[in-house]
PyMOL Python script that loads the backbone (N, CA, C, O; Angstrom):
from pymol import cmd

cmd.read_pdbstr("""\
ATOM      1  N   MET A   1      19.460   6.919  95.810  1.00  0.00           N
ATOM      2  CA  MET A   1      18.305   6.962  96.690  1.00  0.00           C
ATOM      3  C   MET A   1      18.754   6.556  98.095  1.00  0.00           C
ATOM      4  O   MET A   1      19.466   5.567  98.271  1.00  0.00           O
ATOM      5  N   ASN A   2      18.338   7.315  99.064  1.00  0.00           N
ATOM      6  CA  ASN A   2      18.627   6.966 100.446  1.00  0.00           C
ATOM      7  C   ASN A   2      17.530   6.053 100.972  1.00  0.00           C
ATOM      8  O   ASN A   2      16.348   6.397 100.942  1.00  0.00           O
ATOM      9  N   ILE A   3      17.931   4.904 101.444  1.00  0.00           N
ATOM     10  CA  ILE A   3      17.003   3.933 102.030  1.00  0.00           C
ATOM     11  C   ILE A   3      17.127   4.065 103.541  1.00  0.00           C
ATOM     12  O   ILE A   3      18.182   3.782 104.109  1.00  0.00           O
ATOM     13  N   ILE A   4      16.054   4.491 104.189  1.00  0.00           N
ATOM     14  CA  ILE A   4      16.109   4.636 105.644  1.00  0.00           C
ATOM     15  C   ILE A   4      15.031   3.821 106.346  1.00  0.00           C
ATOM     16  O   ILE A   4      14.890   3.875 107.568  1.00  0.00           O
ATOM     17  N   SER A   5      14.273   3.066 105.555  1.00  0.00           N
ATOM     18  CA  SER A   5      13.243   2.225 106.170  1.00  0.00           C
ATOM     19  C   SER A   5      12.981   1.007 105.292  1.00  0.00           C
ATOM     20  O   SER A   5      13.359   0.975 104.120  1.00  0.00           O
ATOM     21  N   VAL A   6      12.336   0.017 105.873  1.00  0.00           N
ATOM     22  CA  VAL A   6      11.945  -1.168 105.115  1.00  0.00           C
ATOM     23  C   VAL A   6      10.984  -0.761 103.993  1.00  0.00           C
ATOM     24  O   VAL A   6      11.019  -1.324 102.899  1.00  0.00           O
ATOM     25  N   LYS A   7      10.140   0.211 104.276  1.00  0.00           N
ATOM     26  CA  LYS A   7       9.186   0.688 103.270  1.00  0.00           C
ATOM     27  C   LYS A   7       9.913   1.279 102.052  1.00  0.00           C
ATOM     28  O   LYS A   7       9.510   1.041 100.913  1.00  0.00           O
ATOM     29  N   ASP A   8      10.986   2.050 102.294  1.00  0.00           N
ATOM     30  CA  ASP A   8      11.775   2.602 101.186  1.00  0.00           C
ATOM     31  C   ASP A   8      12.366   1.486 100.331  1.00  0.00           C
ATOM     32  O   ASP A   8      12.298   1.529  99.102  1.00  0.00           O
ATOM     33  N   LEU A   9      12.943   0.490 100.990  1.00  0.00           N
ATOM     34  CA  LEU A   9      13.553  -0.630 100.275  1.00  0.00           C
ATOM     35  C   LEU A   9      12.508  -1.407  99.483  1.00  0.00           C
ATOM     36  O   LEU A   9      12.736  -1.770  98.329  1.00  0.00           O
ATOM     37  N   ALA A  10      11.379  -1.655 100.101  1.00  0.00           N
ATOM     38  CA  ALA A  10      10.296  -2.388  99.440  1.00  0.00           C
ATOM     39  C   ALA A  10       9.814  -1.631  98.202  1.00  0.00           C
ATOM     40  O   ALA A  10       9.568  -2.229  97.155  1.00  0.00           O
ATOM     41  N   SER A  11       9.684  -0.329  98.332  1.00  0.00           N
ATOM     42  CA  SER A  11       9.232   0.500  97.218  1.00  0.00           C
ATOM     43  C   SER A  11      10.220   0.464  96.058  1.00  0.00           C
ATOM     44  O   SER A  11       9.822   0.360  94.897  1.00  0.00           O
ATOM     45  N   LEU A  12      11.510   0.550  96.376  1.00  0.00           N
ATOM     46  CA  LEU A  12      12.543   0.492  95.339  1.00  0.00           C
ATOM     47  C   LEU A  12      12.512  -0.837  94.608  1.00  0.00           C
ATOM     48  O   LEU A  12      12.562  -0.875  93.379  1.00  0.00           O
ATOM     49  N   ILE A  13      12.431  -1.920  95.353  1.00  0.00           N
ATOM     50  CA  ILE A  13      12.411  -3.252  94.744  1.00  0.00           C
ATOM     51  C   ILE A  13      11.183  -3.406  93.849  1.00  0.00           C
ATOM     52  O   ILE A  13      11.288  -3.930  92.740  1.00  0.00           O
ATOM     53  N   LYS A  14      10.038  -2.958  94.316  1.00  0.00           N
ATOM     54  CA  LYS A  14       8.808  -3.058  93.521  1.00  0.00           C
ATOM     55  C   LYS A  14       8.928  -2.221  92.247  1.00  0.00           C
ATOM     56  O   LYS A  14       8.537  -2.676  91.172  1.00  0.00           O
ATOM     57  N   GLN A  15       9.463  -1.007  92.355  1.00  0.00           N
ATOM     58  CA  GLN A  15       9.658  -0.146  91.182  1.00  0.00           C
ATOM     59  C   GLN A  15      10.563  -0.813  90.158  1.00  0.00           C
ATOM     60  O   GLN A  15      10.260  -0.829  88.965  1.00  0.00           O
ATOM     61  N   GLU A  16      11.662  -1.356  90.627  1.00  0.00           N
ATOM     62  CA  GLU A  16      12.610  -1.994  89.713  1.00  0.00           C
ATOM     63  C   GLU A  16      12.009  -3.231  89.062  1.00  0.00           C
ATOM     64  O   GLU A  16      12.228  -3.489  87.879  1.00  0.00           O
ATOM     65  N   ARG A  17      11.259  -3.983  89.831  1.00  0.00           N
ATOM     66  CA  ARG A  17      10.602  -5.174  89.258  1.00  0.00           C
ATOM     67  C   ARG A  17       9.646  -4.755  88.153  1.00  0.00           C
ATOM     68  O   ARG A  17       9.635  -5.350  87.075  1.00  0.00           O
ATOM     69  N   LYS A  18       8.849  -3.736  88.420  1.00  0.00           N
ATOM     70  CA  LYS A  18       7.873  -3.267  87.428  1.00  0.00           C
ATOM     71  C   LYS A  18       8.562  -2.638  86.215  1.00  0.00           C
ATOM     72  O   LYS A  18       8.080  -2.772  85.090  1.00  0.00           O
ATOM     73  N   ALA A  19       9.682  -1.957  86.437  1.00  0.00           N
ATOM     74  CA  ALA A  19      10.423  -1.365  85.324  1.00  0.00           C
ATOM     75  C   ALA A  19      10.919  -2.434  84.356  1.00  0.00           C
ATOM     76  O   ALA A  19      11.080  -2.173  83.164  1.00  0.00           O
ATOM     77  N   ARG A  20      11.159  -3.629  84.869  1.00  0.00           N
ATOM     78  CA  ARG A  20      11.586  -4.751  84.033  1.00  0.00           C
ATOM     79  C   ARG A  20      10.398  -5.540  83.486  1.00  0.00           C
ATOM     80  O   ARG A  20      10.566  -6.506  82.741  1.00  0.00           O
ATOM     81  N   ALA A  21       9.202  -5.114  83.869  1.00  0.00           N
ATOM     82  CA  ALA A  21       7.968  -5.795  83.466  1.00  0.00           C
ATOM     83  C   ALA A  21       7.938  -7.243  83.941  1.00  0.00           C
ATOM     84  O   ALA A  21       7.411  -8.122  83.260  1.00  0.00           O
ATOM     85  N   TRP A  22       8.513  -7.478  85.120  1.00  0.00           N
ATOM     86  CA  TRP A  22       8.496  -8.809  85.729  1.00  0.00           C
ATOM     87  C   TRP A  22       7.313  -8.915  86.682  1.00  0.00           C
ATOM     88  O   TRP A  22       6.947  -7.949  87.352  1.00  0.00           O
ATOM     89  N   THR A  23       6.738 -10.075  86.729  1.00  0.00           N
ATOM     90  CA  THR A  23       5.719 -10.351  87.733  1.00  0.00           C
ATOM     91  C   THR A  23       6.420 -10.681  89.045  1.00  0.00           C
ATOM     92  O   THR A  23       7.632 -10.897  89.076  1.00  0.00           O
ATOM     93  N   GLN A  24       5.657 -10.716  90.115  1.00  0.00           N
ATOM     94  CA  GLN A  24       6.227 -11.144  91.392  1.00  0.00           C
ATOM     95  C   GLN A  24       6.747 -12.573  91.278  1.00  0.00           C
ATOM     96  O   GLN A  24       7.783 -12.909  91.853  1.00  0.00           O
ATOM     97  N   ALA A  25       6.036 -13.403  90.546  1.00  0.00           N
ATOM     98  CA  ALA A  25       6.459 -14.797  90.369  1.00  0.00           C
ATOM     99  C   ALA A  25       7.784 -14.880  89.608  1.00  0.00           C
ATOM    100  O   ALA A  25       8.638 -15.703  89.940  1.00  0.00           O
ATOM    101  N   GLU A  26       7.960 -14.034  88.591  1.00  0.00           N
ATOM    102  CA  GLU A  26       9.220 -14.041  87.835  1.00  0.00           C
ATOM    103  C   GLU A  26      10.392 -13.600  88.703  1.00  0.00           C
ATOM    104  O   GLU A  26      11.458 -14.215  88.670  1.00  0.00           O
ATOM    105  N   LEU A  27      10.199 -12.543  89.477  1.00  0.00           N
ATOM    106  CA  LEU A  27      11.271 -12.090  90.363  1.00  0.00           C
ATOM    107  C   LEU A  27      11.581 -13.166  91.396  1.00  0.00           C
ATOM    108  O   LEU A  27      12.745 -13.412  91.711  1.00  0.00           O
ATOM    109  N   ALA A  28      10.561 -13.794  91.913  1.00  0.00           N
ATOM    110  CA  ALA A  28      10.752 -14.855  92.902  1.00  0.00           C
ATOM    111  C   ALA A  28      11.573 -16.000  92.312  1.00  0.00           C
ATOM    112  O   ALA A  28      12.514 -16.484  92.940  1.00  0.00           O
ATOM    113  N   GLU A  29      11.218 -16.423  91.121  1.00  0.00           N
ATOM    114  CA  GLU A  29      11.933 -17.533  90.484  1.00  0.00           C
ATOM    115  C   GLU A  29      13.392 -17.169  90.219  1.00  0.00           C
ATOM    116  O   GLU A  29      14.291 -17.969  90.477  1.00  0.00           O
ATOM    117  N   ARG A  30      13.624 -15.971  89.709  1.00  0.00           N
ATOM    118  CA  ARG A  30      14.988 -15.539  89.409  1.00  0.00           C
ATOM    119  C   ARG A  30      15.821 -15.378  90.677  1.00  0.00           C
ATOM    120  O   ARG A  30      17.038 -15.563  90.652  1.00  0.00           O
ATOM    121  N   SER A  31      15.166 -15.033  91.783  1.00  0.00           N
ATOM    122  CA  SER A  31      15.865 -14.810  93.050  1.00  0.00           C
ATOM    123  C   SER A  31      15.971 -16.070  93.901  1.00  0.00           C
ATOM    124  O   SER A  31      16.708 -16.098  94.886  1.00  0.00           O
ATOM    125  N   GLY A  32      15.244 -17.096  93.527  1.00  0.00           N
ATOM    126  CA  GLY A  32      15.276 -18.336  94.299  1.00  0.00           C
ATOM    127  C   GLY A  32      14.496 -18.249  95.597  1.00  0.00           C
ATOM    128  O   GLY A  32      14.863 -18.860  96.601  1.00  0.00           O
ATOM    129  N   VAL A  33      13.411 -17.479  95.565  1.00  0.00           N
ATOM    130  CA  VAL A  33      12.537 -17.345  96.733  1.00  0.00           C
ATOM    131  C   VAL A  33      11.104 -17.619  96.282  1.00  0.00           C
ATOM    132  O   VAL A  33      10.842 -17.794  95.093  1.00  0.00           O
ATOM    133  N   SER A  34      10.194 -17.653  97.228  1.00  0.00           N
ATOM    134  CA  SER A  34       8.794 -17.893  96.860  1.00  0.00           C
ATOM    135  C   SER A  34       8.100 -16.580  96.494  1.00  0.00           C
ATOM    136  O   SER A  34       8.536 -15.500  96.894  1.00  0.00           O
ATOM    137  N   ARG A  35       7.032 -16.689  95.739  1.00  0.00           N
ATOM    138  CA  ARG A  35       6.232 -15.504  95.405  1.00  0.00           C
ATOM    139  C   ARG A  35       5.679 -14.886  96.676  1.00  0.00           C
ATOM    140  O   ARG A  35       5.632 -13.662  96.802  1.00  0.00           O
ATOM    141  N   ASP A  36       5.260 -15.718  97.617  1.00  0.00           N
ATOM    142  CA  ASP A  36       4.743 -15.201  98.886  1.00  0.00           C
ATOM    143  C   ASP A  36       5.795 -14.354  99.608  1.00  0.00           C
ATOM    144  O   ASP A  36       5.462 -13.354 100.244  1.00  0.00           O
ATOM    145  N   TRP A  37       7.062 -14.758  99.506  1.00  0.00           N
ATOM    146  CA  TRP A  37       8.118 -13.983 100.149  1.00  0.00           C
ATOM    147  C   TRP A  37       8.275 -12.626  99.471  1.00  0.00           C
ATOM    148  O   TRP A  37       8.458 -11.616 100.150  1.00  0.00           O
ATOM    149  N   ILE A  38       8.206 -12.589  98.135  1.00  0.00           N
ATOM    150  CA  ILE A  38       8.275 -11.316  97.400  1.00  0.00           C
ATOM    151  C   ILE A  38       7.111 -10.418  97.814  1.00  0.00           C
ATOM    152  O   ILE A  38       7.290  -9.215  98.004  1.00  0.00           O
ATOM    153  N   ILE A  39       5.936 -10.993  97.950  1.00  0.00           N
ATOM    154  CA  ILE A  39       4.770 -10.216  98.388  1.00  0.00           C
ATOM    155  C   ILE A  39       5.042  -9.623  99.774  1.00  0.00           C
ATOM    156  O   ILE A  39       4.777  -8.445 100.014  1.00  0.00           O
ATOM    157  N   THR A  40       5.567 -10.437 100.669  1.00  0.00           N
ATOM    158  CA  THR A  40       5.882  -9.974 102.027  1.00  0.00           C
ATOM    159  C   THR A  40       6.905  -8.841 101.981  1.00  0.00           C
ATOM    160  O   THR A  40       6.770  -7.849 102.698  1.00  0.00           O
ATOM    161  N   LEU A  41       7.923  -8.987 101.143  1.00  0.00           N
ATOM    162  CA  LEU A  41       8.947  -7.959 100.990  1.00  0.00           C
ATOM    163  C   LEU A  41       8.333  -6.670 100.458  1.00  0.00           C
ATOM    164  O   LEU A  41       8.579  -5.595 101.006  1.00  0.00           O
ATOM    165  N   GLU A  42       7.545  -6.765  99.408  1.00  0.00           N
ATOM    166  CA  GLU A  42       6.947  -5.575  98.800  1.00  0.00           C
ATOM    167  C   GLU A  42       5.921  -4.909  99.713  1.00  0.00           C
ATOM    168  O   GLU A  42       5.595  -3.737  99.527  1.00  0.00           O
ATOM    169  N   GLN A  43       5.416  -5.643 100.687  1.00  0.00           N
ATOM    170  CA  GLN A  43       4.510  -5.065 101.676  1.00  0.00           C
ATOM    171  C   GLN A  43       5.282  -4.448 102.843  1.00  0.00           C
ATOM    172  O   GLN A  43       4.685  -3.950 103.799  1.00  0.00           O
ATOM    173  N   ALA A  44       6.601  -4.486 102.757  1.00  0.00           N
ATOM    174  CA  ALA A  44       7.494  -3.875 103.744  1.00  0.00           C
ATOM    175  C   ALA A  44       7.367  -4.487 105.132  1.00  0.00           C
ATOM    176  O   ALA A  44       7.450  -3.788 106.142  1.00  0.00           O
ATOM    177  N   LYS A  45       7.165  -5.789 105.168  1.00  0.00           N
ATOM    178  CA  LYS A  45       7.132  -6.486 106.454  1.00  0.00           C
ATOM    179  C   LYS A  45       8.549  -6.505 107.019  1.00  0.00           C
ATOM    180  O   LYS A  45       9.471  -6.926 106.320  1.00  0.00           O
ATOM    181  N   PRO A  46       8.751  -6.068 108.245  1.00  0.00           N
ATOM    182  CA  PRO A  46      10.104  -5.981 108.790  1.00  0.00           C
ATOM    183  C   PRO A  46      10.754  -7.325 109.099  1.00  0.00           C
ATOM    184  O   PRO A  46      11.929  -7.370 109.464  1.00  0.00           O
ATOM    185  N   SER A  47      10.020  -8.406 108.959  1.00  0.00           N
ATOM    186  CA  SER A  47      10.566  -9.720 109.312  1.00  0.00           C
ATOM    187  C   SER A  47      11.273 -10.421 108.151  1.00  0.00           C
ATOM    188  O   SER A  47      11.675 -11.576 108.297  1.00  0.00           O
ATOM    189  N   VAL A  48      11.434  -9.760 107.004  1.00  0.00           N
ATOM    190  CA  VAL A  48      12.078 -10.419 105.873  1.00  0.00           C
ATOM    191  C   VAL A  48      13.547 -10.677 106.175  1.00  0.00           C
ATOM    192  O   VAL A  48      14.209  -9.875 106.833  1.00  0.00           O
ATOM    193  N   GLU A  49      14.042 -11.798 105.691  1.00  0.00           N
ATOM    194  CA  GLU A  49      15.419 -12.216 105.956  1.00  0.00           C
ATOM    195  C   GLU A  49      16.397 -11.419 105.101  1.00  0.00           C
ATOM    196  O   GLU A  49      16.237 -11.327 103.884  1.00  0.00           O
ATOM    197  N   LEU A  50      17.405 -10.848 105.740  1.00  0.00           N
ATOM    198  CA  LEU A  50      18.367  -9.994 105.049  1.00  0.00           C
ATOM    199  C   LEU A  50      19.071 -10.718 103.904  1.00  0.00           C
ATOM    200  O   LEU A  50      19.256 -10.133 102.837  1.00  0.00           O
ATOM    201  N   ALA A  51      19.461 -11.956 104.095  1.00  0.00           N
ATOM    202  CA  ALA A  51      20.161 -12.699 103.039  1.00  0.00           C
ATOM    203  C   ALA A  51      19.299 -12.794 101.780  1.00  0.00           C
ATOM    204  O   ALA A  51      19.811 -12.700 100.664  1.00  0.00           O
ATOM    205  N   LEU A  52      18.005 -12.977 101.960  1.00  0.00           N
ATOM    206  CA  LEU A  52      17.110 -13.072 100.803  1.00  0.00           C
ATOM    207  C   LEU A  52      16.890 -11.701 100.170  1.00  0.00           C
ATOM    208  O   LEU A  52      16.737 -11.596  98.953  1.00  0.00           O
ATOM    209  N   VAL A  53      16.873 -10.650 100.990  1.00  0.00           N
ATOM    210  CA  VAL A  53      16.774  -9.289 100.453  1.00  0.00           C
ATOM    211  C   VAL A  53      17.988  -9.003  99.580  1.00  0.00           C
ATOM    212  O   VAL A  53      17.854  -8.474  98.476  1.00  0.00           O
ATOM    213  N   LEU A  54      19.168  -9.352 100.070  1.00  0.00           N
ATOM    214  CA  LEU A  54      20.391  -9.129  99.302  1.00  0.00           C
ATOM    215  C   LEU A  54      20.391  -9.923  98.006  1.00  0.00           C
ATOM    216  O   LEU A  54      20.836  -9.428  96.971  1.00  0.00           O
ATOM    217  N   ARG A  55      19.900 -11.135  98.058  1.00  0.00           N
ATOM    218  CA  ARG A  55      19.805 -11.967  96.846  1.00  0.00           C
ATOM    219  C   ARG A  55      18.854 -11.325  95.827  1.00  0.00           C
ATOM    220  O   ARG A  55      19.120 -11.327  94.625  1.00  0.00           O
ATOM    221  N   THR A  56      17.758 -10.784  96.323  1.00  0.00           N
ATOM    222  CA  THR A  56      16.782 -10.128  95.451  1.00  0.00           C
ATOM    223  C   THR A  56      17.374  -8.860  94.842  1.00  0.00           C
ATOM    224  O   THR A  56      17.186  -8.597  93.655  1.00  0.00           O
ATOM    225  N   LEU A  57      18.084  -8.079  95.642  1.00  0.00           N
ATOM    226  CA  LEU A  57      18.751  -6.883  95.118  1.00  0.00           C
ATOM    227  C   LEU A  57      19.752  -7.249  94.032  1.00  0.00           C
ATOM    228  O   LEU A  57      19.848  -6.562  93.015  1.00  0.00           O
ATOM    229  N   LYS A  58      20.499  -8.332  94.246  1.00  0.00           N
ATOM    230  CA  LYS A  58      21.468  -8.783  93.241  1.00  0.00           C
ATOM    231  C   LYS A  58      20.761  -9.183  91.952  1.00  0.00           C
ATOM    232  O   LYS A  58      21.236  -8.874  90.859  1.00  0.00           O
ATOM    233  N   THR A  59      19.638  -9.863  92.075  1.00  0.00           N
ATOM    234  CA  THR A  59      18.873 -10.264  90.906  1.00  0.00           C
ATOM    235  C   THR A  59      18.442  -9.049  90.091  1.00  0.00           C
ATOM    236  O   THR A  59      18.429  -9.089  88.861  1.00  0.00           O
ATOM    237  N   LEU A  60      18.088  -7.968  90.787  1.00  0.00           N
ATOM    238  CA  LEU A  60      17.655  -6.738  90.121  1.00  0.00           C
ATOM    239  C   LEU A  60      18.834  -5.839  89.736  1.00  0.00           C
ATOM    240  O   LEU A  60      18.646  -4.734  89.226  1.00  0.00           O
ATOM    241  N   ASN A  61      20.051  -6.329  89.989  1.00  0.00           N
ATOM    242  CA  ASN A  61      21.268  -5.567  89.703  1.00  0.00           C
ATOM    243  C   ASN A  61      21.255  -4.218  90.430  1.00  0.00           C
ATOM    244  O   ASN A  61      21.596  -3.184  89.856  1.00  0.00           O
ATOM    245  N   LEU A  62      20.857  -4.255  91.697  1.00  0.00           N
ATOM    246  CA  LEU A  62      20.843  -3.067  92.552  1.00  0.00           C
ATOM    247  C   LEU A  62      21.904  -3.248  93.632  1.00  0.00           C
ATOM    248  O   LEU A  62      21.644  -3.905  94.640  1.00  0.00           O
ATOM    249  N   PRO A  63      23.090  -2.680  93.444  1.00  0.00           N
ATOM    250  CA  PRO A  63      24.134  -2.847  94.451  1.00  0.00           C
ATOM    251  C   PRO A  63      23.763  -2.122  95.740  1.00  0.00           C
ATOM    252  O   PRO A  63      23.119  -1.074  95.709  1.00  0.00           O
ATOM    253  N   LEU A  64      24.166  -2.676  96.849  1.00  0.00           N
ATOM    254  CA  LEU A  64      23.933  -2.077  98.147  1.00  0.00           C
ATOM    255  C   LEU A  64      25.197  -1.344  98.564  1.00  0.00           C
ATOM    256  O   LEU A  64      26.271  -1.940  98.645  1.00  0.00           O
ATOM    257  N   ALA A  65      25.068  -0.048  98.829  1.00  0.00           N
ATOM    258  CA  ALA A  65      26.205   0.758  99.270  1.00  0.00           C
ATOM    259  C   ALA A  65      25.818   1.451 100.564  1.00  0.00           C
ATOM    260  O   ALA A  65      24.741   2.036 100.674  1.00  0.00           O
ATOM    261  N   ILE A  66      26.705   1.379 101.533  1.00  0.00           N
ATOM    262  CA  ILE A  66      26.449   2.022 102.816  1.00  0.00           C
ATOM    263  C   ILE A  66      27.512   3.092 103.016  1.00  0.00           C
ATOM    264  O   ILE A  66      28.710   2.806 103.007  1.00  0.00           O
ATOM    265  N   ASN A  67      27.063   4.315 103.194  1.00  0.00           N
ATOM    266  CA  ASN A  67      27.968   5.438 103.412  1.00  0.00           C
ATOM    267  C   ASN A  67      27.703   6.033 104.779  1.00  0.00           C
ATOM    268  O   ASN A  67      26.557   6.133 105.220  1.00  0.00           O
ATOM    269  N   LYS A  68      28.764   6.422 105.435  1.00  0.00           N
ATOM    270  CA  LYS A  68      28.609   7.101 106.706  1.00  0.00           C
ATOM    271  C   LYS A  68      28.039   8.491 106.434  1.00  0.00           C
ATOM    272  O   LYS A  68      28.388   9.110 105.428  1.00  0.00           O
ATOM    273  N   PRO A  69      27.173   8.991 107.309  1.00  0.00           N
ATOM    274  CA  PRO A  69      26.638  10.342 107.108  1.00  0.00           C
ATOM    275  C   PRO A  69      27.758  11.371 107.048  1.00  0.00           C
ATOM    276  O   PRO A  69      28.770  11.249 107.738  1.00  0.00           O
ATOM    277  N   ASN A  70      27.562  12.369 106.225  1.00  0.00           N
ATOM    278  CA  ASN A  70      28.513  13.475 106.062  1.00  0.00           C
ATOM    279  C   ASN A  70      29.887  13.030 105.590  1.00  0.00           C
ATOM    280  O   ASN A  70      30.883  13.713 105.832  1.00  0.00           O
ATOM    281  N   GLN A  71      29.943  11.897 104.924  1.00  0.00           N
ATOM    282  CA  GLN A  71      31.208  11.406 104.390  1.00  0.00           C
ATOM    283  C   GLN A  71      31.016  11.193 102.900  1.00  0.00           C
ATOM    284  O   GLN A  71      30.072  10.515 102.495  1.00  0.00           O
ATOM    285  N   PRO A  72      31.886  11.755 102.076  1.00  0.00           N
ATOM    286  CA  PRO A  72      31.712  11.599 100.630  1.00  0.00           C
ATOM    287  C   PRO A  72      31.822  10.139 100.204  1.00  0.00           C
ATOM    288  O   PRO A  72      32.540   9.346 100.813  1.00  0.00           O
ATOM    289  N   THR A  73      31.107   9.813  99.165  1.00  0.00           N
ATOM    290  CA  THR A  73      31.155   8.473  98.599  1.00  0.00           C
ATOM    291  C   THR A  73      32.477   8.289  97.866  1.00  0.00           C
ATOM    292  O   THR A  73      32.931   9.189  97.159  1.00  0.00           O
ATOM    293  N   GLN A  74      33.094   7.120  98.037  1.00  0.00           N
ATOM    294  CA  GLN A  74      34.344   6.821  97.356  1.00  0.00           C
ATOM    295  C   GLN A  74      34.093   5.772  96.286  1.00  0.00           C
ATOM    296  O   GLN A  74      33.390   4.786  96.507  1.00  0.00           O
ATOM    297  N   ASP A  75      34.688   6.010  95.116  1.00  0.00           N
ATOM    298  CA  ASP A  75      34.571   5.022  94.053  1.00  0.00           C
ATOM    299  C   ASP A  75      35.644   3.950  94.180  1.00  0.00           C
ATOM    300  O   ASP A  75      35.476   2.835  93.685  1.00  0.00           O
ATOM    301  N   GLY A  76      36.738   4.284  94.839  1.00  0.00           N
ATOM    302  CA  GLY A  76      37.824   3.335  94.988  1.00  0.00           C
ATOM    303  C   GLY A  76      38.522   3.553  96.313  1.00  0.00           C
ATOM    304  O   GLY A  76      38.251   4.526  97.017  1.00  0.00           O
ATOM    305  N   ILE A  77      39.395   2.673  96.640  1.00  0.00           N
ATOM    306  CA  ILE A  77      40.133   2.759  97.891  1.00  0.00           C
ATOM    307  C   ILE A  77      41.591   3.027  97.560  1.00  0.00           C
ATOM    308  O   ILE A  77      42.188   2.330  96.738  1.00  0.00           O
ATOM    309  N   ASN A  78      42.159   4.034  98.199  1.00  0.00           N
ATOM    310  CA  ASN A  78      43.564   4.353  98.020  1.00  0.00           C
ATOM    311  C   ASN A  78      44.310   3.787  99.218  1.00  0.00           C
ATOM    312  O   ASN A  78      44.259   4.351 100.311  1.00  0.00           O
ATOM    313  N   LEU A  79      44.998   2.682  99.015  1.00  0.00           N
ATOM    314  CA  LEU A  79      45.694   2.008 100.108  1.00  0.00           C
ATOM    315  C   LEU A  79      46.799   2.867 100.704  1.00  0.00           C
ATOM    316  O   LEU A  79      47.065   2.778 101.903  1.00  0.00           O
ATOM    317  N   ASP A  80      47.447   3.697  99.893  1.00  0.00           N
ATOM    318  CA  ASP A  80      48.487   4.575 100.417  1.00  0.00           C
ATOM    319  C   ASP A  80      47.912   5.558 101.429  1.00  0.00           C
ATOM    320  O   ASP A  80      48.524   5.809 102.467  1.00  0.00           O
ATOM    321  N   ASP A  81      46.743   6.116 101.136  1.00  0.00           N
ATOM    322  CA  ASP A  81      46.096   7.036 102.075  1.00  0.00           C
ATOM    323  C   ASP A  81      45.733   6.330 103.375  1.00  0.00           C
ATOM    324  O   ASP A  81      45.908   6.886 104.459  1.00  0.00           O
ATOM    325  N   ILE A  82      45.231   5.112 103.265  1.00  0.00           N
ATOM    326  CA  ILE A  82      44.849   4.359 104.457  1.00  0.00           C
ATOM    327  C   ILE A  82      46.073   4.062 105.311  1.00  0.00           C
ATOM    328  O   ILE A  82      46.031   4.223 106.530  1.00  0.00           O
ATOM    329  N   LEU A  83      47.162   3.629 104.682  1.00  0.00           N
ATOM    330  CA  LEU A  83      48.392   3.339 105.424  1.00  0.00           C
ATOM    331  C   LEU A  83      48.930   4.598 106.088  1.00  0.00           C
ATOM    332  O   LEU A  83      49.369   4.552 107.237  1.00  0.00           O
ATOM    333  N   SER A  84      48.901   5.709 105.385  1.00  0.00           N
ATOM    334  CA  SER A  84      49.380   6.970 105.924  1.00  0.00           C
ATOM    335  C   SER A  84      48.558   7.390 107.145  1.00  0.00           C
ATOM    336  O   SER A  84      49.114   7.809 108.160  1.00  0.00           O
ATOM    337  N   GLN A  85      47.243   7.275 107.039  1.00  0.00           N
ATOM    338  CA  GLN A  85      46.365   7.626 108.159  1.00  0.00           C
ATOM    339  C   GLN A  85      46.609   6.706 109.350  1.00  0.00           C
ATOM    340  O   GLN A  85      46.607   7.155 110.497  1.00  0.00           O
ATOM    341  N   THR A  86      46.817   5.443 109.084  1.00  0.00           N
ATOM    342  CA  THR A  86      47.062   4.472 110.156  1.00  0.00           C
ATOM    343  C   THR A  86      48.374   4.787 110.862  1.00  0.00           C
ATOM    344  O   THR A  86      48.445   4.743 112.090  1.00  0.00           O
ATOM    345  N   LYS A  87      49.402   5.102 110.100  1.00  0.00           N
ATOM    346  CA  LYS A  87      50.707   5.457 110.690  1.00  0.00           C
ATOM    347  C   LYS A  87      50.593   6.712 111.530  1.00  0.00           C
ATOM    348  O   LYS A  87      51.173   6.788 112.613  1.00  0.00           O
ATOM    349  N   GLN A  88      49.847   7.708 111.041  1.00  0.00           N
ATOM    350  CA  GLN A  88      49.672   8.955 111.791  1.00  0.00           C
ATOM    351  C   GLN A  88      48.972   8.695 113.114  1.00  0.00           C
ATOM    352  O   GLN A  88      49.358   9.253 114.141  1.00  0.00           O
ATOM    353  N   ARG A  89      47.965   7.867 113.100  1.00  0.00           N
ATOM    354  CA  ARG A  89      47.245   7.527 114.340  1.00  0.00           C
ATOM    355  C   ARG A  89      48.151   6.785 115.309  1.00  0.00           C
ATOM    356  O   ARG A  89      48.067   6.975 116.523  1.00  0.00           O
ATOM    357  N   GLY A  90      49.003   5.953 114.774  1.00  0.00           N
ATOM    358  CA  GLY A  90      49.908   5.165 115.624  1.00  0.00           C
ATOM    359  C   GLY A  90      50.977   6.017 116.294  1.00  0.00           C
ATOM    360  O   GLY A  90      51.505   5.638 117.339  1.00  0.00           O
ATOM    361  N   ASN A  91      51.302   7.164 115.702  1.00  0.00           N
ATOM    362  CA  ASN A  91      52.325   8.052 116.253  1.00  0.00           C
ATOM    363  C   ASN A  91      51.760   9.059 117.245  1.00  0.00           C
ATOM    364  O   ASN A  91      52.514   9.807 117.866  1.00  0.00           O
ATOM    365  N   GLN A  92      50.444   9.084 117.397  1.00  0.00           N
ATOM    366  CA  GLN A  92      49.847  10.053 118.325  1.00  0.00           C
ATOM    367  C   GLN A  92      49.855   9.494 119.734  1.00  0.00           C
ATOM    368  O   GLN A  92      49.558   8.317 119.935  1.00  0.00           O
ATOM    369  N   PRO A  93      50.198  10.340 120.731  1.00  0.00           N
ATOM    370  CA  PRO A  93      50.178   9.864 122.114  1.00  0.00           C
ATOM    371  C   PRO A  93      48.766   9.571 122.567  1.00  0.00           C
ATOM    372  O   PRO A  93      47.815  10.214 122.123  1.00  0.00           O
ATOM    373  N   SER A  94      48.633   8.600 123.452  1.00  0.00           N
ATOM    374  CA  SER A  94      47.308   8.214 123.949  1.00  0.00           C
ATOM    375  C   SER A  94      46.881   9.097 125.100  1.00  0.00           C
ATOM    376  O   SER A  94      45.792   8.918 125.645  1.00  0.00           O
TER     377      SER A  94
END
""", "prot")
cmd.dss("prot")
cmd.show_as("cartoon", "prot")
cmd.util.cbc("prot")
cmd.orient("prot")
């Protein structure tokens, strides 16, 4: 799912909470936040603290992945490719 707004993120978190049949209070307790904060998050208030959002995502086992547009998703990192690309860039005239 592409998350491009606070509303998208709030909707995903609410869906996942409901899929687990957790109340807002249960998610709050498991995440170490208040129920009022979960309510604020699910209402897509833009003032929610990122650290607490990340903690809540972790509680729901929802990893956060950021991909650059038009760039394929990578499952792993090939250090040889990175070193090769870095060397090639270093050999190019400025």
